[in-house]
Each structure stands twice: as C-alpha cells, then as structure tokens.
C-alpha positions, 0 to 999 in steps of 0.5 A: 765235286763229291759235295752232297747238294740235295739240301742246298739252301739259297742264301742270296741271289744278286750279283752272285748266287750263294748257296749253303751246302751240308758240311759248312760249305758255301758255293758262290756262283759268279756271272757268266765269264767272271772267272778272273773276278773269282781268282780275285776274291780267293786272292784277296781272301788269303791276302786279308787273313794273312794281313789280320783282317778277318774275312770269309775263308776259302775251302782249301781242300777243294779246287778253286774255282771250277767253271760250269757253263761259263760261271766260276763256282767258288767254295767258302766255310760257312760262318754259323750264328752270325749277325750283321755288324753294327754302324760302329763296328763297320766304321771301326773295321773300314778304318782298319782296312783302309790303314792297310798297304796294298799287297805286294804279290798281286796288284789290285785293281783301281776301283771304277764307280761307273763300270757297266752303268752306261751299258746296263742303261742303254741295253735295259728293256725295262726302261721307257724311252724318256727314262732311258734319255734322262738316265743317259744324261744323268750318267753324263753329268755325273761323270763330269762332276766326278772328274772335276773333283779335286784330287784325293787326299789319299788312295787306300785299300777298299772293300768297294761294297761296304754295308752292314750285311757284308760285315758279319759278327759270328758268336766270338764278336769278331767282324768278318768281311763278306763279298770281296769281289770289289776290294780295290784300290780307290778313294775311301769315300766309296767305303764311306757313302752308303751309310752316309746316304742311308742316313741322309736321303733314306730312312735306313739309319738314324742320327745316333747310328750315323754318329757311331759309324763316324766315331768308329771310323775315326771321326771323319763325316762325309756328309760334311764335305762339299764333294758329299753330293757327288759321291751320293748321287753316284752311289744312288745311280749305281743302286739304281742300275743294279736293279735295272739289271735284275728287271728281266727276272720278275715284275717286282724288279721292274717296278722297283726299277721305275720307283728308283728312277722316279726318286732320282728324278726328283718325282719322290720326296726324301726320305726314300724307301727303296725295296731290297733286291 
C-alpha cells in the first residue's frame, strides 16, 4: 500500500490484530475469511459519523479493505493522546447510541449472543473432558433461559462490546467509539451488562462508579431487573469462551481458561479476578 511498516507497533492482539503505523494510520487485521465483518465496520463508521455519533474514522485515501492471505486489513486514523472513558461517559454515549434510528442504506444484523460459543467449546484442545461436558450443558441451559425471557421492551442499535476501553476520550473531551464490528440491532441490555457484572461479580468497578454509569445512561439499572442474572451468566460464558479461543497460543491463556471455568462452576467465590487477554 506504499506505507512504511518498519516502525509498526502492536497495539492489541485479540479478536483482531491492531498496529500503529507512521503517519497516524492504524492497520486492523481481521480473522481469516472475515471480509464481510470488515466491510460492516467501514459502513458503520461512515453511518455513525453522519448520524452525529463520534466513532473511529476510516482512512479514505486507501482502498478498503484489502485482503492478505484471506485476512482483511482496514486502515483507520489514529486517535492520539486519548484515555478510556469513565463509566459516566460510557453511560451517556450508550444512551445516545441507543436513541438512534437504524440506518436506511444498509441493514444491521441482529445481535446473536450465542454465536460461536458451542463450536469453540467442543473444539477446544485446552479443555479436559469434564470441563467440556459441563460447558456444553451450561450453554444449553443458558440458551433455554434466554429463550424464555419476556419479549424485549425495545430493540435498539447496540455497540455489542461496550466497555470503557472501546470508548476513548481524546484531548478535546469528545468520546469516540472504537471496535465497530459488533454494532447491530438487539436488546440494549447487551451494552449494559458488561459494566453491571464488573460491579456485581468482579473487582473492577466500585459502587460509586457503577452508580455514575447508571446515571449517565439515564437511570436504568440492569442489576435491579429479574432478567439480570441471565444476561450476566451469558456474558460471563462469552468471556470464558473467548479465552478458550486464545488458549492454543500460550500457556498463560490456557491457565486463564481453567480459572474462568472454575469460577463459572462455583469453585471460586465472587468477586472474581480474571486476567485480561
């Protein structure tokens, strides 16, 4: 592409590999055969900007995306000197996002919280037979509980991976959404549950910060609803299976998988501490 990659710096290596290049450009490398997801991110970025929701901006002077060995690469403008959003800022930004009408020039997919969970569990070499059997049954139980929830009060545009690291605040103070690959239509609870369980089940968010998140969103507290535990249990299963998908890379990730499963199975008391991967 004519870009200098000699000083490329790895920013993140998770679901996508993200590199900073010289000239204020960020390269985002997707998983194999995920071109459709890359196209989706680009469309969503343009639409959010047109809708008045600040989001990471794609570079318009380069072809988007390109494909190298079945992996899509997209190009984005670096956001310099930024910090993660506060819980209050995240709550306010999600309230604005959830108030949007869906796009009319393309269709957002429906959010599917169970996508890929069963396949990652059954195919994982890092799991013992006992843990694999338990996880498969746990997945089945949660699927049934989710299907039995009352119909949603509303379906909104959701981010799909809403945590403070995916909303960053540069020097001018305007929060900017990152990681747009899961933007979709769904229950707004999926954008609220991550901070809710950070408060109830982990050591990551104290009561004051959680109250500020609830206030920023407009006063709705997911933890006070009878459906909360179902959303929480599904979210925690998603985090555990994400770790399973990384366990083949190194021993530390495999150890984290075993710890997360022990937590889900009730062998470790709450509040939990899960290592970021």
